[in-house]
VMD Tcl script that draws the C-alpha trace (Angstrom):
set ca {
  {186.76 54.24 -87.50}
  {188.65 56.90 -85.26}
  {186.12 59.77 -86.36}
  {183.49 57.66 -84.77}
  {185.21 56.56 -81.54}
  {185.90 60.40 -80.88}
  {182.27 60.66 -81.83}
  {181.27 58.30 -79.39}
  {184.08 59.55 -76.64}
  {182.68 63.22 -76.95}
  {179.22 62.27 -76.46}
  {179.93 59.99 -73.21}
  {181.30 63.35 -71.85}
  {178.56 65.05 -72.84}
  {175.88 63.14 -71.18}
  {178.35 62.92 -68.06}
  {178.12 66.26 -68.20}
  {174.48 66.58 -68.97}
  {173.46 64.28 -66.10}
  {175.52 66.53 -63.44}
  {173.42 69.10 -64.70}
  {170.23 67.38 -64.05}
  {171.50 66.39 -60.46}
  {172.07 69.87 -59.50}
  {168.70 71.12 -60.99}
  {166.91 68.53 -59.32}
  {168.13 69.87 -56.37}
  {167.92 73.62 -57.35}
  {164.72 75.58 -55.41}
  {163.61 77.64 -58.56}
  {162.79 73.88 -60.35}
  {159.41 72.78 -60.58}
  {158.54 69.61 -58.88}
  {157.28 68.13 -62.15}
  {160.68 68.23 -63.41}
  {162.43 67.33 -59.85}
  {159.70 64.11 -60.40}
  {160.72 63.48 -64.10}
  {164.54 63.21 -63.34}
  {163.96 60.78 -60.79}
  {161.95 58.94 -62.58}
  {164.73 58.82 -65.10}
  {167.17 58.41 -62.42}
  {165.07 55.10 -61.01}
  {164.29 53.81 -64.35}
  {168.28 54.57 -65.44}
  {169.49 52.07 -62.52}
  {166.15 49.45 -62.18}
  {166.92 45.97 -63.48}
  {163.15 46.15 -64.75}
  {162.70 47.72 -68.15}
  {160.31 47.97 -70.55}
  {161.86 45.96 -72.61}
  {163.42 43.22 -71.39}
  {167.79 43.54 -72.36}
  {167.88 39.88 -73.07}
  {165.41 40.08 -76.27}
  {168.36 40.82 -79.26}
  {167.74 44.43 -80.31}
  {164.59 45.60 -78.96}
  {166.18 44.89 -75.66}
  {168.52 48.28 -75.97}
  {165.59 50.47 -78.01}
  {164.70 51.73 -74.30}
  {168.24 53.13 -73.55}
  {168.40 54.03 -76.66}
  {165.79 56.18 -77.25}
  {163.15 56.54 -74.39}
  {166.13 57.82 -72.00}
  {167.63 60.61 -74.30}
  {163.93 61.40 -75.44}
  {163.18 61.72 -71.18}
  {166.31 63.53 -70.46}
  {165.25 65.65 -73.14}
  {162.06 66.22 -71.24}
  {163.38 67.30 -67.91}
  {165.85 69.70 -69.66}
  {162.90 71.67 -71.85}
  {160.90 71.94 -68.04}
  {163.72 72.96 -66.25}
  {163.83 77.08 -66.43}
  {166.52 78.36 -68.60}
  {168.64 80.66 -66.00}
  {168.59 77.39 -63.37}
  {170.30 75.38 -66.35}
  {172.60 77.92 -67.14}
  {173.95 78.10 -63.48}
  {173.78 74.24 -63.43}
  {175.53 73.81 -66.27}
  {177.95 76.18 -65.37}
  {178.69 74.39 -61.57}
  {179.02 70.82 -63.69}
  {181.80 72.04 -66.07}
  {183.69 73.52 -62.91}
  {183.06 70.21 -61.31}
  {184.32 68.08 -64.19}
  {187.37 70.54 -64.82}
  {188.22 70.04 -60.96}
  {190.65 67.43 -59.93}
  {189.04 64.04 -58.61}
  {190.00 63.36 -54.80}
  {191.96 60.45 -54.48}
  {191.79 58.19 -51.32}
  {194.69 55.96 -51.15}
  {193.11 54.49 -47.34}
  {189.98 54.17 -49.44}
  {191.61 51.69 -52.15}
  {193.51 50.05 -50.15}
  {190.45 49.12 -48.00}
  {188.39 48.23 -51.19}
  {191.82 46.15 -52.21}
  {191.85 44.23 -48.58}
  {187.82 43.79 -49.39}
  {188.39 41.65 -52.74}
  {191.55 39.70 -51.56}
  {189.04 38.98 -48.34}
  {186.51 37.60 -50.71}
  {189.45 35.92 -53.09}
  {190.05 34.25 -49.88}
  {186.61 32.81 -48.56}
  {186.13 31.88 -52.10}
  {189.44 30.28 -52.40}
  {188.41 28.55 -49.34}
  {184.84 27.46 -49.98}
  {185.74 25.79 -53.90}
}
mol new
graphics top color blue
foreach p $ca { graphics top sphere $p radius 0.5 }
foreach p [lrange $ca 0 end-1] q [lrange $ca 1 end] { graphics top cylinder $p $q radius 0.2 }
display resetview
């Protein structure tokens, strides 16, 4: 069981890095427009609430996320020139290794918004 969890965690980290690579590659001037268009479609489809196969259908609903999206990602990575991918992978690993910025003010503001929503919900109920 630990081996499966470790493998899933590794794959999740790799997918996160590859997503960042695609983000940098889509903004790189040497990336072909077809690859940029495909990356935009992938991101739009992944974030869209409308799926090719609706998620409420048991098992089949998640097939597009499990099969279609990785295949499209692999295709997009193949369409991007190798030197661009190398440069973008370096940027992605540097960004992943650097410490994340922390804003306490933003955290307090988000907490206050949730508190306000909870108070309004409590008054409404």
